[in-house]
VEXKESE-710195 format. One record per residue (C-alpha): residue number from 1; x negated, y negated, z. Coordinates in pm, 1 decimal. Layout:
REM VEXKESE-710195
<site num="NUM" X="X" Y="Y" Z="Z"/>
...
This chain:
REM VEXKESE-710195
<site num="1" X="1575.4" Y="-324.2" Z="4418.7"/>
<site num="2" X="1475.4" Y="-641.6" Z="4325.1"/>
<site num="3" X="1401.0" Y="-701.7" Z="3936.2"/>
<site num="4" X="1024.3" Y="-866.6" Z="3902.2"/>
<site num="5" X="1208.6" Y="-1168.5" Z="3793.1"/>
<site num="6" X="1397.6" Y="-1227.8" Z="4134.3"/>
<site num="7" X="1100.8" Y="-1165.5" Z="4356.0"/>
<site num="8" X="852.0" Y="-1392.7" Z="4133.5"/>
<site num="9" X="1154.1" Y="-1670.6" Z="4180.8"/>
<site num="10" X="1179.9" Y="-1590.1" Z="4525.0"/>
<site num="11" X="781.2" Y="-1583.1" Z="4582.5"/>
<site num="12" X="767.8" Y="-1922.2" Z="4374.2"/>
<site num="13" X="1046.3" Y="-2084.6" Z="4570.8"/>
<site num="14" X="920.1" Y="-2043.3" Z="4911.0"/>
<site num="15" X="526.8" Y="-2248.5" Z="4794.7"/>
<site num="16" X="733.8" Y="-2598.6" Z="4778.4"/>
<site num="17" X="920.7" Y="-2704.2" Z="5087.5"/>
<site num="18" X="1254.0" Y="-2842.7" Z="4946.6"/>
<site num="19" X="1371.0" Y="-2899.3" Z="5308.7"/>
<site num="20" X="1281.5" Y="-3272.5" Z="5389.5"/>
<site num="21" X="1396.2" Y="-3627.8" Z="5191.3"/>
<site num="22" X="1237.5" Y="-3731.8" Z="4907.8"/>
<site num="23" X="925.5" Y="-4021.0" Z="4868.5"/>
<site num="24" X="1053.4" Y="-4314.1" Z="4682.4"/>
<site num="25" X="813.6" Y="-4632.9" Z="4517.0"/>
<site num="26" X="991.9" Y="-4955.2" Z="4566.7"/>
<site num="27" X="883.2" Y="-5206.9" Z="4283.2"/>
<site num="28" X="1105.1" Y="-5496.3" Z="4391.9"/>
<site num="29" X="1470.9" Y="-5382.6" Z="4258.3"/>
<site num="30" X="1367.1" Y="-5073.9" Z="4107.7"/>
<site num="31" X="1320.9" Y="-4781.1" Z="4318.1"/>
<site num="32" X="1205.7" Y="-4430.8" Z="4161.3"/>
<site num="33" X="1113.6" Y="-4128.1" Z="4353.7"/>
<site num="34" X="761.2" Y="-3960.3" Z="4290.9"/>
<site num="35" X="884.0" Y="-3647.9" Z="4172.4"/>
<site num="36" X="1086.8" Y="-3862.8" Z="3893.5"/>
<site num="37" X="778.5" Y="-4055.3" Z="3810.5"/>
<site num="38" X="547.2" Y="-3768.5" Z="3762.8"/>
<site num="39" X="795.1" Y="-3628.2" Z="3521.0"/>
<site num="40" X="774.3" Y="-3911.9" Z="3362.8"/>
<site num="41" X="376.0" Y="-3977.1" Z="3332.6"/>
<site num="42" X="344.7" Y="-3604.8" Z="3196.8"/>
<site num="43" X="608.0" Y="-3667.7" Z="2979.7"/>
<site num="44" X="435.6" Y="-3994.4" Z="2796.1"/>
<site num="45" X="89.4" Y="-3763.3" Z="2818.7"/>
<site num="46" X="272.9" Y="-3483.6" Z="2633.4"/>
<site num="47" X="396.2" Y="-3748.2" Z="2378.4"/>
<site num="48" X="34.2" Y="-3943.8" Z="2323.6"/>
<site num="49" X="-88.4" Y="-3581.6" Z="2317.7"/>
<site num="50" X="105.6" Y="-3503.7" Z="2059.7"/>
<site num="51" X="32.3" Y="-3825.0" Z="1840.9"/>
<site num="52" X="-320.2" Y="-3794.7" Z="1883.1"/>
<site num="53" X="-398.6" Y="-3392.6" Z="1849.8"/>
<site num="54" X="-374.8" Y="-3311.1" Z="1465.0"/>
<site num="55" X="-135.6" Y="-3023.6" Z="1333.0"/>
<site num="56" X="-298.5" Y="-2727.8" Z="1172.9"/>
<site num="57" X="-175.7" Y="-2737.2" Z="793.2"/>
<site num="58" X="-215.1" Y="-2422.0" Z="608.2"/>
<site num="59" X="-347.3" Y="-2412.0" Z="279.5"/>
<site num="60" X="-626.7" Y="-2639.8" Z="390.0"/>
<site num="61" X="-749.5" Y="-2892.4" Z="180.1"/>
<site num="62" X="-692.6" Y="-3262.3" Z="162.2"/>
<site num="63" X="-437.1" Y="-3519.0" Z="291.5"/>
<site num="64" X="-96.5" Y="-3574.6" Z="60.8"/>
């Protein structure tokens, strides 16, 4: 009997077909895959959100 995590990995792995060549974007001498470009863009968005969204400070009050 398979564990739940093994079943989930199998189900999620079957949703994306990885049996084909990657797609690439060329800008002169720069070549990057669409997957890597997507990850970089998401990382930049998370970084910007981490800077802009204020953190909750326990104890309330004003600025220190």
